[in-house]
MARSE-840946 format. One record per residue (C-alpha): x, y, z; chain; residue in three letters. Coordinates in steps of 0.2 Angstrom, whole numbers, plus 2048, in hexadecimal, padded with zeros to 3 digits. Layout:
R   X   Y   Z chaine residu
R   X   Y   Z      A    ALA
...
***
This chain:
R   X   Y   Z chaine residu
R 79E 7FD 79F      A    MET
R 798 7F1 7AB      A    ARG
R 79B 7F3 7BE      A    ALA
R 7A7 7E3 7BE      A    ALA
R 7B2 7ED 7B1      A    GLU
R 7B4 7FC 7BC      A    HIS
R 7C5 7FE 7C2      A    ALA
R 7C7 7FB 7D5      A    ALA
R 7CF 80C 7D8      A    LEU
R 7D0 81B 7CC      A    ARG
R 7D9 82B 7CF      A    LEU
R 7D4 838 7C0      A    ALA
R 7DE 849 7BF      A    ARG
R 7E2 84A 7D1      A    ILE
R 7EA 85A 7D8      A    ARG
R 7EE 85C 7EB      A    CYS
R 7F3 86D 7F1      A    THR
R 7F8 872 802      A    PHE
R 7FB 883 80B      A    PRO
R 80D 886 80B      A    GLY
R 819 892 813      A    ARG
R 816 8A5 812      A    ASN
R 805 8A1 80B      A    GLY
R 80C 899 7FC      A    ALA
R 803 889 7F6      A    ALA
R 80B 879 7F4      A    TYR
R 806 86C 7E8      A    THR
R 80B 85A 7EC      A    ALA
R 802 852 7DC      A    VAL
R 7FB 859 7CD      A    GLU
R 7F1 851 7BF      A    ASP
R 7F3 83F 7C4      A    VAL
R 7E8 832 7BD      A    SER
R 7EA 81F 7C2      A    LEU
R 7E0 810 7C1      A    GLU
R 7E2 800 7CA      A    VAL
R 7D9 7F1 7C5      A    ARG
R 7CF 7E5 7CF      A    ALA
R 7DC 7D8 7D6      A    GLY
R 7EB 7E3 7D0      A    GLU
R 7FB 7E6 7DB      A    PHE
R 801 7F8 7D6      A    VAL
R 810 7FF 7DE      A    SER
R 815 812 7DE      A    LEU
R 826 817 7DF      A    VAL
R 82F 827 7DE      A    GLY
R 83B 834 7E8      A    PRO
R 838 839 7F8      A    THR
R 82A 846 7F7      A    GLY
R 822 841 7E7      A    CYS
R 810 83F 7EF      A    GLY
R 80F 82D 7F1      A    LYS
R 808 82D 802      A    SER
R 7FC 83C 7FD      A    THR
R 7F5 832 7EF      A    LEU
R 7F2 824 7FB      A    LEU
R 7EA 82E 807      A    ASN
R 7DF 835 7FA      A    ILE
R 7DA 824 7F4      A    ALA
R 7D6 81F 806      A    ALA
R 7CB 82F 808      A    GLY
R 7D6 835 816      A    LEU
R 7D9 845 80B      A    ALA
R 7CF 84D 7FE      A    ALA
R 7D7 852 7EF      A    PRO
R 7D7 865 7E9      A    SER
R 7D1 861 7D8      A    GLU
R 7CD 850 7CF      A    GLY
R 7C3 841 7D5      A    GLU
R 7C5 82F 7DC      A    VAL
R 7BA 820 7D7      A    GLU
R 7BA 80F 7E1      A    VAL
R 7B1 803 7D6      A    PHE
R 7A9 80F 7CB      A    GLY
R 7A2 819 7D9      A    GLN
R 7A8 82B 7DD      A    ARG
R 7B1 82C 7EE      A    LEU
R 7AA 838 7FB      A    ALA
R 7B1 836 80C      A    GLY
R 7BB 827 812      A    LEU
R 7BE 818 807      A    ASN
R 7B4 80A 80F      A    ALA
R 7B9 7FD 803      A    ARG
R 7CC 7FF 807      A    ALA
R 7D7 7FB 815      A    GLY
R 7E7 804 819      A    TYR
R 7F7 7FE 820      A    LEU
R 803 80C 826      A    PHE
R 815 80C 827      A    GLN
R 814 80C 839      A    THR
R 808 800 842      A    ASP
R 7F9 807 84B      A    ALA
R 7F7 7F9 857      A    LEU
R 7F0 7FC 868      A    LEU
R 7FD 7F8 876      A    PRO
R 7F1 7F4 883      A    TRP
R 7E8 7E7 878      A    ARG
R 7EF 7D6 874      A    THR
R 7F3 7D0 861      A    ALA
R 7E1 7C7 862      A    ARG
R 7D9 7D7 869      A    GLU
R 7E1 7E3 85C      A    ASN
R 7DB 7D7 84E      A    VAL
R 7C9 7D7 854      A    MET
R 7C7 7E9 857      A    LEU
R 7C2 7EE 846      A    GLY
R 7B3 7E2 846      A    LEU
R 7AF 7E6 857      A    GLN
R 7AD 7F8 851      A    MET
R 7A2 7F2 843      A    ARG
R 796 7EA 851      A    GLY
R 79B 7D8 850      A    SER
R 79A 7CE 860      A    ALA
R 7AA 7CB 86A      A    ALA
R 7A9 7B9 868      A    ALA
R 7A6 7BA 854      A    GLU
R 7B5 7C8 854      A    ALA
R 7C1 7BC 85E      A    GLY
R 7BD 7AD 853      A    ALA
R 7C0 7B7 843      A    ARG
R 7D2 7BE 84B      A    ALA
R 7D7 7AD 84F      A    ASP
R 7D5 7A7 83D      A    GLU
R 7DE 7B7 836      A    TRP
R 7EB 7B5 843      A    LEU
R 7ED 7A3 83E      A    ALA
R 7EF 7A8 82C      A    ARG
R 7FD 7B4 82E      A    VAL
R 806 7A8 83A      A    GLY
R 803 7AF 84B      A    LEU
R 7F6 7A3 853      A    ALA
R 802 79F 861      A    ALA
R 806 7B2 864      A    HIS
R 7F3 7B8 865      A    ARG
R 7F4 7BC 877      A    TRP
R 804 7C6 877      A    LYS
R 804 7D9 877      A    TYR
R 80C 7E3 86A      A    PRO
R 81C 7E6 874      A    HIS
R 81E 7D4 876      A    GLU
R 81E 7D1 862      A    LEU
R 82D 7D4 856      A    SER
R 82B 7E1 849      A    GLY
R 827 7D4 83B      A    GLY
R 819 7CD 848      A    MET
R 811 7DE 84B      A    ARG
R 811 7DF 838      A    LYS
R 808 7CF 836      A    ARG
R 7FB 7D5 843      A    VAL
R 7F8 7E5 83A      A    ALA
R 7F5 7DC 82A      A    LEU
R 7E8 7D0 832      A    ALA
R 7E1 7DF 83B      A    GLN
R 7DE 7E6 829      A    MET
R 7D9 7D8 820      A    LEU
R 7CD 7D1 82D      A    ILE
R 7C1 7DF 827      A    LEU
R 7C1 7D8 815      A    GLY
R 7C7 7E8 80B      A    PRO
R 7C6 7E7 7F9      A    GLU
R 7D5 7F4 7F6      A    ILE
R 7E4 7F3 801      A    LEU
R 7EE 803 803      A    LEU
R 7FF 800 809      A    MET
R 80B 80E 80E      A    ASP
R 81E 807 80F      A    GLU
R 817 7FA 81B      A    PRO
R 827 7F1 81D      A    PHE
R 834 7FE 81B      A    SER
R 838 7FD 82E      A    ALA
R 83C 7EB 82E      A    LEU
R 84E 7E3 82C      A    ASP
R 851 7DB 81B      A    VAL
R 84D 7C9 820      A    GLN
R 83D 7CD 829      A    THR
R 838 7D8 81A      A    ARG
R 83B 7CB 80E      A    SER
R 82F 7BF 819      A    LEU
R 821 7CD 81A      A    MET
R 823 7CF 806      A    GLU
R 81F 7BD 804      A    ASN
R 812 7BC 811      A    GLU
R 809 7CA 809      A    LEU
R 80A 7C2 7F7      A    LEU
R 802 7B2 800      A    ALA
R 7F4 7BB 807      A    LEU
R 7F1 7C5 7F8      A    TRP
R 7F2 7B6 7EC      A    SER
R 7E3 7AE 7F5      A    GLN
R 7D6 7BA 7F0      A    ASP
R 7DF 7C8 7E5      A    ARG
R 7DB 7D8 7EE      A    LYS
R 7DF 7E8 7E5      A    SER
R 7EF 7EF 7EC      A    VAL
R 7F7 800 7EC      A    VAL
R 808 7FE 7F3      A    PHE
R 814 80E 7F7      A    VAL
R 826 80B 7F8      A    THR
R 837 813 7F7      A    HIS
R 83F 802 7F3      A    ASP
R 83E 7FF 7E0      A    LEU
R 842 7EA 7E3      A    GLU
R 834 7E9 7F0      A    GLU
R 829 7F2 7E2      A    ALA
R 82E 7E6 7D3      A    ILE
R 82E 7D7 7DE      A    SER
R 81C 7D9 7E4      A    LEU
R 813 7E2 7D5      A    SER
R 809 7E0 7C6      A    ASP
R 80E 7F1 7C1      A    ARG
R 819 7FF 7C8      A    VAL
R 815 810 7C6      A    VAL
R 823 81E 7C7      A    VAL
R 820 82F 7CE      A    LEU
R 828 83E 7C9      A    ALA
R 832 849 7D5      A    ALA
R 827 855 7DF      A    GLY
R 820 862 7DF      A    PRO
R 811 85F 7D4      A    ALA
R 816 84D 7D2      A    SER
R 80E 842 7C6      A    ARG
R 810 831 7BE      A    PRO
R 81E 830 7B1      A    ILE
R 81E 81F 7AD      A    GLY
R 814 80E 7B0      A    GLU
R 81D 7FD 7AE      A    PHE
R 815 7EC 7AD      A    ALA
R 81E 7DF 7B8      A    ILE
R 81B 7CE 7AF      A    ASP
R 826 7C3 7BB      A    LEU
R 81C 7B3 7BD      A    PRO
R 811 7AF 7CC      A    ARG
R 813 7A9 7DA      A    PRO
R 823 7B2 7DF      A    ARG
R 830 7B0 7EC      A    ASP
R 836 7C2 7EE      A    VAL
R 848 7BD 7F2      A    SER
R 849 7B0 7E4      A    GLU
R 841 7BB 7D6      A    VAL
R 84D 7C9 7D9      A    ARG
R 85B 7BC 7D3      A    LEU
R 853 7B9 7C2      A    THR
R 859 7C2 7B2      A    PRO
R 848 7C9 7AE      A    HIS
R 846 7D1 7BF      A    PHE
R 857 7DA 7BC      A    LEU
R 852 7E0 7AA      A    ASP
R 842 7E7 7B2      A    LEU
R 84B 7F0 7C0      A    HIS
R 857 7F7 7B4      A    ALA
R 849 7FE 7A9      A    THR
R 83E 806 7B8      A    VAL
R 84E 80D 7C0      A    TRP
R 852 817 7B2      A    GLN
R 843 820 7B3      A    ALA
R 843 820 7C6      A    LEU
R 855 827 7C6      A    LYS
R 851 837 7BC      A    ARG
R 844 83B 7C9      A    GLU
R 84F 837 7D8      A    VAL
R 85D 842 7D1      A    LEU
R 850 851 7CF      A    LYS
R 84B 84F 7E0      A    SER
R 85C 850 7E6      A    HIS
R 860 85E 7DB      A    ALA
R 851 868 7E1      A    ARG
R 855 864 7F3      A    ALA
R 866 86B 7F2      A    GLU
R 862 87B 7E9      A    ALA
***
């Protein structure tokens, strides 16, 4: 296999076990294998506690698996995944820095001169529609604006893989739809590989090329993969009204519903 044909991200037979109460071990995920192709947008869905964020942390190199291995473009991952950017549910903006200063921070930490980093930050803030707000501090920005700053902060570093952990879950419905479309517009320009974690099945289907359903935890694993063949470009609000979207939603929900019910039953036991 030529290097160009390697998956952007490959998880092979991953198991992750943590110490539990009274010395008992807790296995979050077990025997998980997953590949994400270059330029592919993949969403992970599943009930609470199924290990979605654990897999994202393993892909980022923030956590090491108990068993199995991670490959990034054909190279075994050891330590942090330098080819990935991570967007968390809660933004990590520094409150004492302006939007511009937050976006340029990563470049400065890599050794870029302040003038160069500032010019690049201005370019990215313009791309996410915040050129007029670059001198504002995080507390002066709305939730959607802060999320745009966080996107620019991640994308300015040129990651080849985007790891996103429920990044829009705290936003109101209208702002969330705008941010989903904003993400798709930015993604379509250079087609990074994306692993997107969400509890929202509609969001997963609207954004993705493929949706992976994880089993209820503990010892979660993928139990279904569904190709999303909705045409692109997409408007997330409009595509959700189409008959094919509703058919896809019904199909994926049948697999997800079983795992949600299992998770609820275990929680009540």
